[in-house]
C-alpha positions in Angstrom: -8.4 -23.0 4.3 -9.4 -23.9 0.8 -6.9 -23.8 -2.1 -7.9 -21.6 -5.0 -6.6 -22.8 -8.3 -6.9 -21.6 -11.9 -10.2 -22.8 -13.4 -9.2 -22.0 -17.0 -6.5 -23.5 -19.1 -3.1 -21.9 -19.3 -3.2 -18.7 -21.4 -1.3 -19.1 -24.6 -0.5 -16.6 -27.3 -3.4 -15.5 -29.3 -3.7 -16.1 -33.1 -3.5 -12.4 -33.7 -0.6 -11.9 -31.3 2.1 -12.8 -33.8 4.1 -11.6 -36.8 2.6 -12.1 -40.3 3.7 -15.2 -42.1 5.7 -15.2 -45.3 2.5 -16.2 -47.2 0.6 -13.3 -45.6 3.3 -10.8 -46.5 3.4 -12.2 -50.1 -0.4 -11.7 -50.3 -0.1 -8.1 -49.2 2.7 -7.4 -51.6 0.6 -9.0 -54.4 -2.3 -6.6 -53.7 -0.2 -3.5 -53.0 -0.8 -1.8 -56.4 -4.5 -2.1 -55.9 -4.3 -0.8 -52.4 -2.2 2.2 -53.6 -4.7 3.0 -56.3 -7.6 2.8 -53.8 -5.8 5.1 -51.4 -5.2 7.6 -54.3 -8.9 7.5 -55.2 -9.8 8.1 -51.5 -7.4 11.1 -51.4 -9.1 12.6 -54.4 -12.6 12.1 -53.0 -11.6 13.6 -49.7 -10.1 16.6 -51.4 -13.4 17.2 -53.3 -15.7 16.9 -50.3 -15.8 20.6 -49.4 -15.7 22.3 -52.7 -17.4 22.2 -56.1 -15.2 20.2 -58.5 -13.5 22.0 -61.3 -12.9 20.4 -64.7 -9.4 19.4 -63.5 -10.8 17.9 -60.3 -13.2 15.8 -62.4 -10.4 14.6 -64.5 -8.3 13.6 -61.5 -11.3 11.7 -60.1 -11.9 9.9 -63.4 -8.2 9.1 -63.7 -8.2 7.7 -60.1 -11.3 5.6 -60.7 -9.8 4.3 -64.0 -6.6 3.4 -62.2 -8.5 1.4 -59.5 -10.4 -0.5 -62.2 -7.3 -1.2 -64.2 -5.5 -2.6 -61.1 -8.5 -4.8 -60.3 -8.4 -6.2 -63.8 -4.7 -6.8 -63.6 -5.1 -8.5 -60.2 -7.9 -10.7 -61.5 -5.8 -11.6 -64.6 -2.8 -12.5 -62.5 -5.0 -14.7 -60.3 -6.5 -16.5 -63.2 -3.1 -17.0 -64.7 -2.0 -18.8 -61.6 0.3 -16.2 -60.2 -1.8 -15.8 -57.1 -0.1 -15.9 -53.7 
């Protein structure tokens, strides 16, 4: 009888099968204000999908867009100032 052995190398943990590092968590925390602003903009856009926007809805949309742009500017300014994670 012939012995059947493993042809492949021993399976080790995958790169994606681990907890985030401290640097990755810091990067997420660094971008959290922008992520929150983008989620808020998405919420407004979803709410306006099935109806004609009123003046108040248009104001909410403009405010959400402005907030995303302001957070992007703030993030870029922090990155150029050397505060990047």
